Wavefront OBJ file of the C-alpha trace (Angstrom):
o trace
v -0.435 0.330 -0.124
v 0.530 3.244 -0.370
v 0.042 5.761 2.100
v -0.101 9.404 2.665
v -0.026 10.410 6.348
v -0.764 13.958 6.920
v -0.271 15.354 10.960
v 0.481 18.112 12.753
v 2.198 16.595 14.931
v 4.640 14.501 14.900
v 8.864 13.987 15.868
v 10.958 15.477 16.247
v 7.725 17.436 18.613
v 7.844 15.066 21.698
v 4.676 14.021 22.700
v 2.477 10.883 22.806
v 0.386 11.727 19.457
v 3.561 12.098 17.374
v 6.011 8.760 18.975
v 1.748 6.753 18.595
v 2.100 8.053 14.738
v 6.080 7.918 14.161
v 5.846 4.309 15.245
v 3.097 3.575 12.787
v 5.633 4.508 9.985
v 8.012 2.917 10.975
v 6.276 -0.855 11.220
v 4.113 -0.336 8.176
v 7.303 0.564 6.036
v 8.885 -2.501 7.946
v 6.004 -4.435 6.586
v 6.663 -3.345 2.797
v 4.038 -0.237 2.999
v 5.067 2.862 1.272
v 4.304 5.624 4.031
v 5.285 9.375 3.082
v 4.238 11.967 6.070
v 3.735 15.615 6.148
v 3.675 17.773 8.589
v 5.140 21.679 9.591
v 8.570 22.484 10.192
v 9.298 22.998 13.751
v 10.639 26.094 15.471
v 14.134 24.464 15.000
v 14.123 23.229 11.814
v 15.535 25.255 8.531
v 12.607 27.318 7.506
v 11.828 26.292 3.887
v 9.171 24.006 2.914
v 10.625 20.260 1.758
v 10.147 17.511 0.096
v 11.535 13.272 -0.252
v 10.335 9.857 -0.600
v 8.915 9.890 2.857
v 8.601 13.036 4.498
v 6.569 16.473 2.946
v 7.335 19.299 4.897
v 4.792 22.510 5.080
v 5.154 25.871 6.860
v 3.488 26.219 10.267
v 2.685 28.826 13.097
v 3.145 28.193 16.585
v -0.761 27.729 18.704
v -1.065 30.811 21.048
v 0.333 30.320 24.822
v 1.880 27.179 23.286
v 5.507 27.792 21.125
v 6.364 24.336 21.613
v 3.694 23.120 18.905
v 2.874 24.089 15.751
v 0.184 23.903 13.638
v 0.671 23.179 9.651
v -0.607 26.441 6.738
v -3.408 25.506 4.569
v -1.277 23.087 2.035
v -4.393 22.100 -0.489
v -2.540 22.997 -3.238
v 0.485 21.593 -2.668
v -1.190 18.423 -1.454
v -2.529 18.088 -4.714
v 0.878 18.275 -6.847
v 2.587 16.106 -4.512
v 0.195 13.476 -4.450
v -0.227 13.680 -8.490
v 2.823 13.274 -9.046
v 2.867 10.673 -5.792
v -0.286 9.281 -5.992
v -1.055 7.409 -2.300
v -3.772 4.726 -2.449
v -4.978 6.193 0.679
v -4.682 8.922 3.354
v -4.644 9.082 6.498
v -5.707 12.136 8.804
v -4.804 12.009 12.027
v -4.686 16.058 12.956
v -8.055 18.682 12.893
v -5.594 21.364 12.088
v -5.834 23.564 8.597
v -3.082 21.041 7.794
v -5.743 17.972 8.407
v -8.374 19.503 7.035
v -6.579 21.224 3.400
v -5.652 16.824 3.344
v -8.821 15.798 3.338
v -10.194 18.535 1.283
v -7.287 17.709 -1.514
v -7.932 13.856 -1.141
v -11.373 14.082 -2.617
v -10.389 16.723 -5.109
v -8.263 13.256 -6.407
v -11.225 10.893 -5.560
v -8.588 9.533 -3.231
v -10.247 7.579 0.125
v -9.531 9.592 3.686
v -9.526 8.453 6.856
v -9.033 10.013 10.494
v -7.501 9.116 13.702
v -8.398 11.254 16.825
v -6.004 11.982 19.574
v -6.810 14.355 21.572
v -9.849 15.566 23.871
v -9.552 19.303 22.249
v -13.124 19.916 23.683
v -12.855 18.833 27.083
v -9.461 21.457 27.434
v -11.486 24.570 27.268
v -12.127 24.623 30.877
v -8.339 24.749 31.480
v -7.676 28.151 29.720
v -10.928 30.056 30.758
v -13.168 28.777 28.016
v -15.342 26.144 28.815
v -18.507 28.073 26.921
v -16.106 27.017 23.671
v -16.421 22.985 24.743
v -19.903 22.778 22.432
v -17.912 24.885 19.645
v -15.294 23.068 19.141
v -16.682 19.144 20.161
v -18.824 20.678 16.777
v -16.141 21.361 14.926
v -14.165 18.086 15.416
v -17.026 16.559 14.396
v -17.508 17.837 11.230
v -13.398 17.709 10.838
v -13.535 13.360 11.370
v -17.735 13.303 9.450
v -15.323 14.223 6.223
v -13.412 10.760 6.116
v -14.653 7.617 5.504
v -13.724 6.433 8.895
v -12.403 7.799 12.347
v -9.909 5.704 14.561
v -9.497 5.470 18.386
v -7.815 4.446 20.916
v -10.300 2.923 23.044
v -13.502 1.470 22.903
v -14.512 3.878 26.047
v -13.787 7.446 24.261
v -14.718 5.711 20.312
v -18.826 5.184 22.109
v -18.761 8.692 23.438
v -17.895 10.190 20.485
v -20.365 7.738 18.737
v -23.381 8.883 20.968
v -22.224 12.343 20.493
v -22.854 11.752 16.137
v -19.450 11.205 15.263
v -19.572 8.205 12.301
v -18.181 5.447 11.869
v -15.797 4.772 14.144
v -12.955 2.526 14.809
v -10.528 0.632 17.256
v -6.853 0.103 16.973
v -5.271 0.862 20.124
v -1.906 1.684 21.624
v 1.063 -0.284 22.498
v 4.467 0.124 23.698
v 7.576 -1.349 23.031
v 8.593 -3.972 25.717
v 12.303 -4.313 24.088
v 12.598 -0.859 25.712
v 10.265 -0.079 28.492
v 10.544 -2.969 31.179
v 11.993 -2.982 34.631
v 15.824 -4.503 33.576
v 16.691 -0.690 33.052
v 16.297 0.088 36.952
v 19.640 1.936 37.625
v 20.676 3.035 41.030
v 23.230 5.093 39.764
v 20.414 7.107 38.524
v 18.986 6.874 41.515
v 22.131 8.147 43.099
v 22.052 11.240 41.318
v 18.157 12.096 42.393
v 19.660 11.336 46.181
v 17.442 8.439 46.903
v 18.497 4.998 48.258
v 17.077 1.909 48.555
v 14.472 2.800 50.509
v 13.771 6.560 49.549
v 10.152 6.566 47.938
v 10.665 8.585 44.602
v 7.258 9.616 42.297
v 7.788 9.542 38.795
v 5.654 11.775 36.578
v 5.788 12.179 32.951
v 3.646 14.506 30.333
v 2.930 17.232 28.173
v 3.581 19.712 31.270
v 0.349 21.623 30.041
v -2.452 23.305 32.251
v -5.159 20.615 31.760
v -2.975 17.896 32.893
v -4.678 18.930 36.427
v -0.520 19.570 38.409
v -3.020 21.008 41.592
v -4.223 17.636 42.258
v -0.439 15.938 41.795
v 0.842 18.505 44.055
v -2.297 17.923 46.336
v -0.495 14.088 46.652
v 2.345 15.116 46.802
v 2.290 17.524 50.126
v 0.518 14.130 51.698
v 2.795 11.677 50.475
v 5.274 14.112 52.558
v 4.046 14.698 55.378
v 4.105 11.016 55.870
v 7.234 10.035 53.907
v 9.222 13.970 54.296
v 12.071 11.654 52.112
v 10.101 11.087 49.260
v 11.634 12.334 45.950
v 9.321 13.317 42.781
v 10.681 12.928 39.115
v 9.022 15.542 36.645
v 9.722 14.647 32.906
v 8.664 16.970 30.151
v 8.598 20.807 29.033
v 5.215 22.378 28.351
v 3.949 25.957 28.929
v 3.296 25.519 32.679
v 6.617 24.260 32.862
v 7.772 27.596 34.860
v 5.076 27.501 36.951
v 6.081 23.916 37.738
v 9.109 24.106 39.016
v 7.750 27.136 41.262
v 5.221 24.643 42.994
v 7.248 22.238 43.425
v 10.991 23.673 44.192
v 12.195 20.052 45.498
v 11.079 18.249 42.336
v 13.900 16.991 40.110
v 13.119 18.115 36.798
v 14.980 16.379 33.874
v 13.600 18.748 30.563
v 12.025 17.036 27.348
v 13.818 13.713 26.443
v 13.652 13.159 22.724
v 11.668 10.424 21.220
v 14.923 9.207 19.616
v 16.180 8.254 23.689
v 13.150 6.043 24.860
v 15.681 3.897 26.815
v 16.537 6.962 29.136
v 12.760 7.841 29.470
v 12.447 3.571 30.153
v 15.298 4.146 32.726
v 13.606 7.212 34.611
v 10.536 5.186 34.830
v 11.530 1.965 36.130
v 14.296 3.269 38.677
v 11.365 5.661 40.361
v 8.277 3.349 42.025
v 5.369 5.394 41.435
v 3.479 7.061 38.975
v 0.401 8.992 39.677
v -0.970 10.254 36.802
v -3.990 12.856 37.807
v -4.962 13.913 34.341
v -8.484 13.697 33.021
v -8.473 14.687 29.379
v -6.315 11.676 27.819
v -7.681 10.189 25.351
v -5.415 7.166 25.977
v -1.805 8.219 28.312
v 0.716 6.185 26.520
v 2.401 7.213 29.544
v 0.633 4.984 31.920
v 1.403 1.857 30.352
v 5.488 2.398 29.769
v 5.287 3.217 33.013
v 3.479 -0.540 33.932
v 5.882 -2.083 31.904
v 8.816 -0.724 34.377
v 7.316 -2.074 37.227
v 5.696 1.268 39.111
v 2.289 0.853 40.882
v 0.460 3.605 39.413
v -2.837 5.635 39.925
v -4.763 7.013 37.938
v -9.099 7.658 36.940
v -11.150 5.205 35.945
v -10.983 5.859 31.995
v -8.575 5.820 29.153
v -6.123 3.470 29.467
v -6.114 2.866 32.807
v -9.738 1.511 32.317
v -8.779 -0.523 29.858
v -5.690 -2.245 32.165
v -5.850 -1.526 35.386
v -7.649 -4.189 37.661
v -7.302 -1.837 40.961
v -5.816 -3.023 43.851
v -4.269 -5.996 41.449
v -1.488 -4.474 38.955
v -2.698 -0.373 39.822
v -4.873 1.661 41.669
v -8.167 3.399 39.666
v -10.954 5.702 41.559
v -13.560 7.531 39.858
v -12.965 10.028 37.405
v -13.096 13.527 39.140
v -12.908 12.085 42.698
v -9.856 13.867 43.824
v -10.332 12.497 47.547
v -9.684 8.820 46.448
v -7.041 9.902 44.561
v -5.765 11.788 47.218
v -5.898 8.992 49.699
v -5.331 6.175 46.844
v -1.566 8.273 47.237
v -1.195 7.718 50.821
v -1.982 4.282 50.684
v 0.123 3.511 48.279
v 3.580 5.291 48.877
v 3.305 4.495 52.749
v 2.403 0.670 51.730
v 5.193 -0.434 51.035
v 4.698 -4.248 50.442
v 1.127 -3.212 48.398
v 3.401 -0.954 46.482
v 5.753 -3.833 45.191
v 3.392 -6.012 44.376
v 1.324 -3.778 42.504
v 4.750 -3.027 40.388
v 5.207 -6.643 39.546
v 1.333 -7.511 38.317
v 2.197 -4.597 36.387
v 4.853 -5.916 34.466
v 3.042 -9.392 34.128
v 0.224 -7.140 32.383
v 2.582 -5.551 29.915
v 2.837 -8.510 28.024
v -0.445 -7.615 26.662
v 0.989 -4.553 25.345
v 3.159 -4.834 22.009
v 2.292 -2.816 18.923
v 2.231 -5.962 16.610
v -1.731 -6.336 17.508
v -2.921 -2.302 17.270
v -0.216 -2.315 14.001
v -2.265 -5.448 12.457
v -5.659 -3.327 13.444
v -4.359 -0.626 11.502
v -3.748 -2.475 8.041
v -6.146 -4.427 8.294
v -8.528 -0.783 8.274
v -6.100 0.559 5.329
v -7.508 -3.068 3.617
v -10.551 -2.853 3.977
v -11.035 0.448 2.820
v -9.761 0.355 -0.408
v -11.923 -2.638 -1.293
v -14.576 -0.683 -0.839
l 1 2 3 4 5 6 7 8 9 10 11 12 13 14 15 16 17 18 19 20 21 22 23 24 25 26 27 28 29 30 31 32 33 34 35 36 37 38 39 40 41 42 43 44 45 46 47 48 49 50 51 52 53 54 55 56 57 58 59 60 61 62 63 64 65 66 67 68 69 70 71 72 73 74 75 76 77 78 79 80 81 82 83 84 85 86 87 88 89 90 91 92 93 94 95 96 97 98 99 100 101 102 103 104 105 106 107 108 109 110 111 112 113 114 115 116 117 118 119 120 121 122 123 124 125 126 127 128 129 130 131 132 133 134 135 136 137 138 139 140 141 142 143 144 145 146 147 148 149 150 151 152 153 154 155 156 157 158 159 160 161 162 163 164 165 166 167 168 169 170 171 172 173 174 175 176 177 178 179 180 181 182 183 184 185 186 187 188 189 190 191 192 193 194 195 196 197 198 199 200 201 202 203 204 205 206 207 208 209 210 211 212 213 214 215 216 217 218 219 220 221 222 223 224 225 226 227 228 229 230 231 232 233 234 235 236 237 238 239 240 241 242 243 244 245 246 247 248 249 250 251 252 253 254 255 256 257 258 259 260 261 262 263 264 265 266 267 268 269 270 271 272 273 274 275 276 277 278 279 280 281 282 283 284 285 286 287 288 289 290 291 292 293 294 295 296 297 298 299 300 301 302 303 304 305 306 307 308 309 310 311 312 313 314 315 316 317 318 319 320 321 322 323 324 325 326 327 328 329 330 331 332 333 334 335 336 337 338 339 340 341 342 343 344 345 346 347 348 349 350 351 352 353 354 355 356 357 358 359 360 361 362 363 364 365 366 367 368 369 370 371 372 373 374 375 376 377 378
């Protein structure tokens, strides 16, 4: 198959969507398929439009108040020209920005089948940016974009069902995976723990994410403070970057901030997970949450709300702990219990590693490949 993947986030950007799409592209190429990625130029890249056999780059512009992320400019004419010269069999639009909309229009102009994938709950972000009144409008826009494609792919059945009930047509679940050769408990490093001033008895909390308002950092802080009152030597490691990083450095003056870790250096991220003990993930806006399954694969006890990846993979009190979505008191109580019960914490981590055998990427790629073939046969 010849696949045109169009996305406004892709490496060298660092986030779960970029990682997922990069893995899809790499795996499909390994299976002998041709895949060309169209994406915006990033801040540090040479500011020229660029094309080669595997990648088309277009000009981009930063999202207001979030300069780390960029949207691609409308590029319908460019895409039509590119695709006429190198005609794909199918177009996969992964983001709902100007570039993605251009790709849908270009595909329709050329009579190409076009599918889409849903990666980000933008409609739920509004309340974290003081604009909750916009949520219905954002949802309507997302629905319009996806319903202009032949089907929309979702990471979980839960999310697919939720949005089908809100008018999204032709939903399909293909999931997410974890590279278990990279993410596993053998990455644990006593040398790294010593660098964090942590010995074998020190509790190390880890949090990995894009550092943005919608990740619910007030609750993470309340958990950390409650735990620290009971275990004063607790260390917390925060991995990532984003618009609220400076604010978080003030909120967590004793935290270890690693900064972002390149998607080309996943082993370093795995070492951080495996060298920690307890992964706390208070976000309420995830479509999936790759970091949760990565941390489980590395042997962390995990705490999250009962939705998205946690609802799929965590059997609460067996291989992790979940609490009802939005119940902050229960979340804090659970964080204290895990932090202060070493025996339980270690048992949760051992069971999490056993569960991670189900996280392999191959079944995910199988479903993706089957979906593309199905739409080519229609």
